[in-house]
Each structure stands twice: as C-alpha cells, then as structure tokens.
C-alpha positions as CSV (number, residue, x, y, z in Angstrom):
1,M,191.4,218.9,136.5
2,I,191.3,218.1,132.8
3,D,188.1,218.8,131.0
4,R,188.2,216.8,127.7
5,R,186.3,218.4,124.8
6,S,185.9,215.9,122.0
7,F,185.9,217.1,118.4
8,A,182.5,215.6,117.8
9,N,181.0,217.8,120.6
10,L,182.5,221.1,119.5
11,G,180.3,223.9,118.2
12,R,180.0,223.9,114.5
13,F,179.3,226.0,111.4
14,D,179.2,224.8,107.8
15,N,178.5,226.5,104.5
16,D,179.6,225.9,100.9
17,W,183.3,227.0,101.6
18,L,183.9,226.9,105.3
19,S,183.7,224.0,107.9
20,A,184.3,225.5,111.3
21,R,184.4,223.9,114.8
22,Y,184.4,226.0,117.9
23,H,186.1,225.1,121.1
24,F,184.5,228.1,122.8
25,S,181.3,230.1,122.3
26,F,181.6,232.0,119.0
27,A,179.3,233.7,116.5
28,G,176.0,231.7,116.6
29,Y,177.3,229.0,118.9
30,H,176.9,229.7,122.6
31,D,177.6,227.4,125.5
32,P,177.6,229.1,128.9
33,A,180.2,226.5,130.1
34,R,182.6,227.4,127.3
35,N,182.9,231.2,127.4
36,G,186.7,231.2,127.2
37,L,189.5,230.3,129.6
38,G,191.2,233.2,131.3
39,P,192.2,235.6,128.5
40,L,191.8,232.8,125.9
41,L,188.5,233.7,124.2
42,V,188.4,231.8,120.9
43,W,189.9,228.6,119.5
44,N,188.4,227.8,116.1
45,D,189.3,224.9,113.9
46,D,188.6,226.0,110.3
47,T,188.8,224.2,107.0
48,I,188.6,226.6,104.0
49,R,187.9,225.5,100.5
50,P,190.3,226.5,97.7
51,G,189.8,230.0,96.3
52,R,187.6,231.1,99.2
53,G,188.1,232.9,102.5
54,F,187.1,235.7,104.8
55,D,186.4,239.0,103.1
56,Q,187.7,242.2,104.6
57,H,186.4,242.7,108.1
58,G,187.6,244.5,111.3
59,H,189.0,243.7,114.7
60,R,190.2,245.7,117.7
61,D,191.8,245.0,121.0
62,M,192.5,241.4,120.4
63,E,195.7,239.2,119.9
64,I,194.8,236.8,117.0
65,V,197.2,233.9,116.5
66,T,196.8,231.7,113.4
67,Y,198.4,228.3,113.2
68,V,198.3,226.7,109.7
69,R,197.7,222.9,110.0
70,S,197.7,222.2,106.2
71,G,197.8,224.2,103.0
72,A,198.4,228.0,103.4
73,I,196.5,231.1,104.3
74,S,197.1,234.5,102.5
75,H,196.6,237.7,104.5
76,Q,196.2,241.4,103.5
77,D,195.2,244.4,105.6
78,H,194.6,248.1,105.4
79,L,198.1,248.8,106.8
80,G,199.6,247.3,103.6
81,N,200.7,244.0,105.1
82,R,200.6,241.0,102.8
83,G,201.8,237.5,103.5
84,R,201.3,233.8,102.8
85,T,201.6,231.5,105.9
86,E,202.2,227.8,105.2
87,A,201.5,224.7,107.1
88,G,203.4,224.6,110.4
89,D,203.9,228.3,110.5
90,V,202.3,231.0,112.5
91,Q,201.0,234.6,112.1
92,V,200.0,237.0,114.8
93,M,197.8,240.1,114.4
94,S,197.6,242.6,117.2
95,A,194.3,244.3,116.4
96,G,195.0,247.2,118.8
97,T,193.1,250.4,117.9
98,G,191.6,248.7,114.9
99,I,192.6,246.7,111.8
100,L,190.8,245.7,108.6
101,H,192.0,242.5,107.0
102,A,191.0,239.7,104.7
103,E,192.2,236.0,104.7
104,Y,191.9,233.7,101.7
105,N,192.9,230.2,100.7
106,L,194.6,230.8,97.4
107,E,195.8,227.2,97.1
108,N,194.5,224.3,95.0
109,E,193.7,222.3,98.1
110,P,191.7,222.9,101.3
111,T,193.5,224.9,104.0
112,Q,193.1,224.0,107.7
113,I,193.9,226.5,110.4
114,F,193.6,227.0,114.1
115,Q,192.6,230.6,114.9
116,I,193.2,231.6,118.5
117,W,192.0,234.8,120.1
118,I,193.6,236.1,123.3
119,V,192.4,239.3,125.1
120,P,195.4,241.7,125.4
121,D,196.6,243.0,128.8
122,K,196.1,246.6,127.6
123,T,194.0,248.4,125.1
124,G,194.7,251.2,122.6
125,L,197.8,249.6,121.2
126,A,199.1,250.2,117.6
127,P,197.9,247.5,115.3
128,R,200.5,245.2,113.7
129,W,200.8,241.9,111.8
130,E,203.7,239.5,111.6
131,Q,204.4,235.9,110.5
132,R,207.2,233.5,111.2
133,R,208.4,230.1,109.9
134,F,208.7,227.4,112.4
135,P,210.5,224.4,110.7
136,V,209.0,221.1,111.9
137,G,212.4,219.8,112.9
138,E,212.7,222.6,115.5
139,H,209.7,221.4,117.5
140,A,210.2,217.6,117.2
141,G,210.2,216.2,120.6
142,A,210.1,219.5,122.4
143,L,207.6,222.3,123.1
144,V,208.5,225.4,121.2
145,P,207.0,228.8,122.0
146,L,205.2,230.0,118.8
147,A,203.5,233.2,120.1
148,S,204.2,234.6,123.5
149,G,204.2,237.5,125.9
150,R,206.1,235.6,128.6
151,H,209.7,236.2,129.7
152,G,212.3,234.0,128.1
153,H,210.3,233.2,124.9
154,D,212.5,235.4,122.7
155,G,212.1,233.3,119.5
156,A,208.3,233.5,119.6
157,L,206.1,236.0,117.8
158,P,205.2,238.6,120.5
159,I,201.7,239.1,121.9
160,H,200.4,241.5,124.5
161,Q,199.5,239.1,127.3
162,D,201.2,237.0,129.9
163,A,200.4,233.9,127.8
164,A,202.0,231.6,125.3
165,V,201.0,229.3,122.5
166,L,203.5,226.4,122.3
167,G,203.7,223.6,119.8
168,A,205.4,220.1,119.6
169,T,205.6,217.2,117.2
170,L,206.0,213.9,118.9
171,A,206.9,210.4,117.6
172,A,204.9,207.4,118.8
173,G,205.8,206.8,122.5
174,Q,207.6,210.1,122.9
175,S,206.7,212.3,125.9
176,V,207.1,216.0,126.7
177,T,206.5,217.7,130.1
178,H,205.3,221.2,130.6
179,R,205.1,222.8,134.0
180,L,202.4,225.3,134.7
181,G,203.1,228.2,137.1
182,E,201.3,228.9,140.3
183,A,197.5,229.4,139.6
184,R,198.0,229.1,135.9
185,R,195.8,227.1,133.5
186,A,196.1,225.7,130.0
187,Y,194.2,224.7,126.9
188,L,195.6,221.9,124.8
189,V,194.5,220.8,121.3
190,V,195.7,217.8,119.4
191,A,196.3,219.0,115.9
192,A,197.0,215.4,114.7
193,G,197.4,212.0,116.2
194,R,196.4,210.6,119.6
195,I,197.9,211.4,123.0
196,T,197.5,211.1,126.7
197,V,197.9,214.2,128.9
198,N,198.4,213.0,132.5
199,D,195.7,210.3,132.7
200,T,193.4,211.7,130.0
201,E,193.3,210.4,126.4
202,L,192.8,212.8,123.6
203,N,192.2,212.1,119.9
204,A,192.9,214.2,116.8
205,R,191.3,217.7,117.1
206,D,190.1,217.1,120.6
207,G,190.7,219.9,123.2
208,A,191.2,220.0,126.9
209,A,190.7,222.8,129.4
210,I,193.3,222.3,132.2
211,E,193.3,223.8,135.7
212,A,194.9,222.9,139.0
213,E,197.5,220.6,137.3
214,P,201.0,221.8,138.2
215,E,202.6,219.6,135.6
216,L,201.4,218.3,132.2
217,V,203.0,215.1,130.9
218,V,202.0,214.5,127.2
219,T,202.7,211.2,125.7
220,A,202.0,210.4,122.0
221,Q,200.2,207.1,121.4
222,E,201.0,207.6,117.7
223,E,202.8,210.3,115.8
224,S,201.2,213.4,117.0
225,Q,201.1,217.2,116.9
226,I,200.0,219.3,119.8
227,L,199.4,223.0,120.7
228,I,199.2,224.3,124.3
229,A,198.0,227.7,125.3
230,D,199.6,228.5,128.7
231,L,197.4,231.1,130.4
232,P,197.2,233.3,133.5
C-alpha cells in the first residue's frame, strides 16, 4: 500500500521568516491519520529566510536528522558543538538526556531543509551532534545510507534506532530498487523532480507512506532527488 501525500495537502505554518510544511502532525497542525509512521514522528519541509532561524530551544530522547536541500544551516548547542551544514549534507543530533541548541540560516539566500525526527530505541542516552558531507556524486544512481542504526550502514551517521534514512539522485529514466525487510515500512519524499514508486506517481516535495510493499522500484521521470526512511 502506498499512501501518496501531495505537497499541497501537507500541514502548513508561515510567518515572516519561516515557511514550513508538515508531513505528520506537528505543533499546531494535527491530523489523526498522520501521527507518525512507526518510530518516524516528524518530517518537516522548512524554508528559512536569510539571517533568521530557530533560537535556542531544548529536545530530549529524540534522533533528529537534518538534510539540507539548498543553502546551509548553522548549528550551535550547549555542549559546545558548532557547525555549518551545506546543501546535500546531513547532520544528526541525538538529544538523549537533553540538549539545548539553535539553528540559523546565516547565508544570503533562503535555506531549505528536511528535518526528520525518529524516536530512539532507548532513553537516557548521552546527547551528541555530528555532521557529514555526502558528495552528490556518491549517491548518483544509487541509494546511499545517510543516517542509520542498521547493520551494514557503516558510512552513515549513526542513530539509535533500527531505521535508516537513505538518499539518491537519479537522472531522467533512471531507476533504483530498495527491498524492505519482513513487516517493515517506509516513508519516501521527493526532494526535487518527479518519480514513480511502483505504480504511484509523486511530484516534487510530495511524500508517500508505504506499507506491505516488499520491494520499491523508484523511476525518475525527470532528474530527481529522493529520500527514503526505512522503518521497523
């Protein structure tokens, strides 16, 4: 089963510096049919104006994966971590017992990010933050693990859950296949372009909740970028 969630029908929040779209219930947006998928709790599509961002705030017991679609996001936290994550790259924050952090767009152009929250498989962990470059050439035509707690994903940023966030860049007409394990599910988002996944067409920034599909065949109808969360 593939449940397409068009970008136009996502939850939304807009103010003078942030344009946010919510794939799942979040903040003031609540849809009882979209209260996460397994341990995946949040998938937000945020556009942040230059010179603005999220002031210091706290999290705990959450794995927070940030994928930068364009521009860059700058992070700082109470542990002393500081970093700038550019388009195509990924950062992971394991909130654990608690972390205070801020995120800003310090660029001269809007920054677009996906922020993905995954519930960890254990609580009370030490908080940490890490970022990693993922050159676009490395995930051209193939799904590359970006953040993962699954066996065999040694090149990915680690998370505390039997889940993985994978990304691929596909040329027009190119396909990639991903096998889901027994009783697993997935959430797929088109970062850019237009694709089909099995028999379902998705446009840019659409999402799809996927269950009871043992194999996903993703074909790009035009040059495209996709992210898949593989979930228990």
